[in-house]
Structure formats: structure tokens, C-alpha cells
C-alpha angles and dihedrals in degrees: 000000000000090000092044093053092042093055098040092049087059089059095257123143115224135212109181133168118236130187114279090231092060110118107239109169120213109249094166132356119226130214096254097052097266122114143205117248143153133254126196141181116276090244094050096096093166092050090225095136098050125147123219113239137170115239124213116189121185148140130227118235132189093040096120091246137079112292113266124211117240127186123187132186121205143175089224098099098166104099090187096055095035111032117201094240093055093047089052090051091045090055089064088060094063093101090063085086086075089059091051090054091052091048092053100040103032108028109024101035094028133234116294091002115138127197111270098218122101100200133072092238089051092052091053091049094051092045091053089045090056093047093049091051090048091051092049092050091049092047089054091050093050093047092046092052091047092057087068100028091248130149107260088233087076090068114083117228093206091051090048090051092048093047093049091050091049091051091052094050096046097043127077116263096255119062119209115204090250093049092049091052091050091047092051091049090052090047092053093049090049092053094046088058090057102049120164117238118256113280114257119231112257143160137193132196120250096239138123135214096230126034107249103122142029094278117105122257117265111259135184091266092060092066089069098043112171114252126227121255097195132062117240099269095044092047094057118101111183115219121210118219119268113259089243089061092061 
């Protein structure tokens, strides 16, 4: 609850997984099978300091394995704007954050490259500069994909970075608005000629080679892990709450 309140007070929306045995009473059913409920801190026995959340319960089918139950809680309470099926598919994208870290640290900044500044204020300034450049590159990728109705995953970050760097080195130092527009159009054409192939469906077990966490040890059967046959949205099967819960 302290983390939930800290994040939401900053204006962020949350989509968190909770244990399937967590009691989440049905305060109001929504049209897509999700429902509004309340969560509270473990020590709040009287439930006087509860927070209203929306609950999405579902299973994934077409994974090659037995269906597993998932339960998410979110601040996004509008079922019309944020359908349960789309939220469930979005949750599977959470690991994309790891790719963002690699883009920033390995590709954009460069391997074994340290910040040149020698002061704390300079470090903050350079970190923000890197973040702003990354945001601009990602915005270019998203807008480029939108011109063709493509998934943004089809646009390569490394190709975007190389193209942007080339445009800076071959263009005069000062950018007029007209020149900037022409440069962006050329960048988009360049990226659309270098599209990545569609991502293949894949799955990996949550196991480790050495026991140092709660994940299971890696066994022989994990080397031939069954692969999914459905994309995220098609695999989702929303589960309505059991009548006893209401």
C-alpha cells in the first residue's frame, strides 16, 4: 500500500499482479468481466484505509501448457477506454522495459562509456539529456510506424539511432523548421525500408541454474519448453468472479 500510494500520488497509473487467492470482493461488476474492488494494507484489520481498484482476472490459452490463472489490479477503472482483454495483453509487455535499459546503456550511450561530467549537477544534466534523446528517438519510431499502421516493434531502435546520427553529421549545424521537417521525412522513409520481421511467438520457463531465489531450478524438461500458438490478445480468456465472491 505505501508503494501504491507513492506511485499514484505522482500521477502514474498502475497495473500490478496480485496472488489469485487474494480476497477482492465485488463492489461493482463492469461490462467486460472485470470488477471494482478494494485493497488495504495487511495491518489494516478494520479496512478503514482501503483503496478502490479495478480487478482483471484471466487465463492464457494456446501456450502449450496448462492454463494459469492471473489476477491484476489497476487504477484504470474505465472499462470502455481500457478493456480488460487489452490490459491483460499489455501486462505481458512489462519486460519491454529491459530492452529500454539496453537501448539507453548499450546502444545510445555506448558500451564502457562513462559520463564526462565531474559534478553531481552535471551528472543530473547529462542523464536528463540521454533520457530526452531516447524519448525523441522512440517518438520518431512510434510516428513512423503509425504512418503505415505498423506495430512499433517493427522499427529498429539501432537503425533509428544510426539514421539520426547520420542526419546530424551531414546537415549544417543550424536547423530551420523547413529543414527539420524534410530531415524527419527522410528519416521515416529510411526506417520504413529497414523494417524488422514480425516477432515470433515464444515462451521461456521461470527457472534458474543455481538456487538463489524463489524460482525453481532449471531441469531437463525446461530445455524443450512448449511455445505459444496465440498472440497476447487472442490468448486472453477473461474470468468473471465466482458468485460467492460477490
